[in-house]
C-alpha positions, 0 to 999 in steps of 0.5 A, spaced: 504 536 476 500 531 472 493 529 473 490 523 472 487 526 466 494 527 463 496 520 464 493 513 461 491 510 467 485 511 472 485 510 479 482 504 481 475 504 484 471 499 488 469 494 481 476 494 479 477 490 485 473 485 483 478 483 478 485 486 481 483 484 488 484 476 488 489 473 492 489 478 498 487 474 503 492 469 502 498 473 499 498 479 503 499 476 510 501 482 515 508 482 516 509 482 524 515 486 523 511 492 520 505 490 524 509 492 531 511 498 528 504 500 527 502 498 533 507 502 536 504 508 532 497 507 535 500 507 542 494 506 547 488 508 542 482 503 543 477 505 538 480 504 531 477 506 524 481 502 518 479 506 512 480 502 505 481 496 509 481 491 504 482 484 507 484 487 514 491 487 514 494 490 520 488 491 523 489 490 531 486 484 534 486 486 541 482 493 540 476 495 537 476 496 530 471 498 525 473 497 518 471 501 512 472 498 505 468 500 498 470 493 494 465 487 495 470 483 492 475 485 498 470 484 503 469 477 501 476 475 503 475 478 510 475 474 517 469 476 520 469 482 523 465 489 523 466 492 516 462 498 513 462 499 505 464 506 504 469 510 501 474 514 504 472 521 502 465 520 506 465 516 512 459 515 515 461 516 523 460 522 527 466 527 529 471 524 534 468 517 533 474 513 534 481 514 538 485 513 531 484 512 524 488 508 520 490 507 512 494 501 510 497 502 503 490 505 500 491 512 500 493 511 492 487 508 491 482 514 493 479 518 488 480 525 492 485 524 497 484 531 500 477 529 502 479 522 505 484 526 509 479 531 512 475 525 513 480 521 517 482 528 521 474 529 523 473 522 526 479 521 530 485 525 533 490 520 531 492 518 524 496 513 522 498 512 515 502 506 512 504 509 504 510 509 499 514 515 496 512 515 489 518 520 487 522 514 489 519 508 486 524 507 481 529 505 487 526 498 486 530 494 481 523 491 478 521 498 476 528 501 474 530 495 470 523 491 468 517 495 468 519 503 468 511 504 466 510 503 474 513 510 475 508 513 471 503 510 474 505 511 481 506 518 480 500 519 477 496 516 483 499 516 489 500 523 493 507 525 495 509 525 502 509 532 503 502 533 500 500 528 505 503 531 511 501 538 509 494 535 508 494 532 515 497 539 518 503 536 520 506 529 521 511 525 523 514 520 518 518 514 519 521 509 514 518 502 514 524 497 512 522 492 508 525 485 510 527 480 505 522 475 507 516 480 508 510 476 508 505 481 506 506 481 498 505 488 496 509 491 490 516 491 494 515 485 498 520 480 493 526 485 492 530 479 494 526 474 491 525 476 484 523 469 482 516 471 485 514 476 480 514 471 475 508 467 479 501 470 476 498 469 483 503 473 486 502 479 481 495 478 481 495 480 489 499 487 487 494 492 484 500 495 479 501 489 475 493 489 474 493 496 472 498 496 467 497 494 460 498 486 460 503 487 454 507 491 458 507 486 464 508 480 460 514 484 456 517 485 463 517 479 466 519 475 460 526 480 460 526 478 468 526 470 466 531 471 462 536 475 467 534 470 472 536 464 468 543 467 465 544 470 472 544 477 469 540 479 475 544 476 480 550 479 478 547 486 477 544 486 484 549 482 488 549 487 493 542 485 495 543 478 497 547 480 503 541 485 506 536 483 511 532 489 510 532 494 505 529 502 505 524 502 499 521 508 501 515 505 504 513 510 510 509 511 516 506 517 517 503 519 524 499 525 525 496 527 532 492 533 535 496 538 539 
């Protein structure tokens, strides 16, 4: 398996988000349908630790939440709520301090995934992780037709589902369908709204675009703009225009102590 040392990309770090964390509060708005799936997974857990919390997406408003986030830029975008500046790999909490530990679209940014998962297991008997399958990132037309470099990037930084389940010591994995009008602007959110990827503000709130060389992104977006203007994109993806949601390999992983 390739390691980060074998690739031209590096994992993001807290300082990276001073530049790639722009617009999260306004463009990464939690989607209620995804949120409902997460709420069901949390069950009756009351004390939640949200690790790699970013701007606070999907944190339950009716439970006791302590957020953990290393980036000052991301913390600055959060609503007023308790937040601890720390990394997933070294959580400053005692064993079993929480009922549940959550990690939403963050594990691919962690420096040491094994250490981070071990910390989730240490602080809570229930772990809920929202992530994606890096082996299937090419399923998205954006990657397949315009930015194939994303596949190498995501495979180099994101743990496979099998690896996460192994580290957790077993887990349930369920599909998170992405609605066509998803309000949370992560990488696959605009699968039926291709023109959105042409907006620099939208791209600034998706870490993938910021981590790829600017010339690569500009070249891919120029091709997309041409295909949108000519109708080639619509012709090639006509079947998507009839879909209300799509499986883009986003997954919810739930691990419980016996």
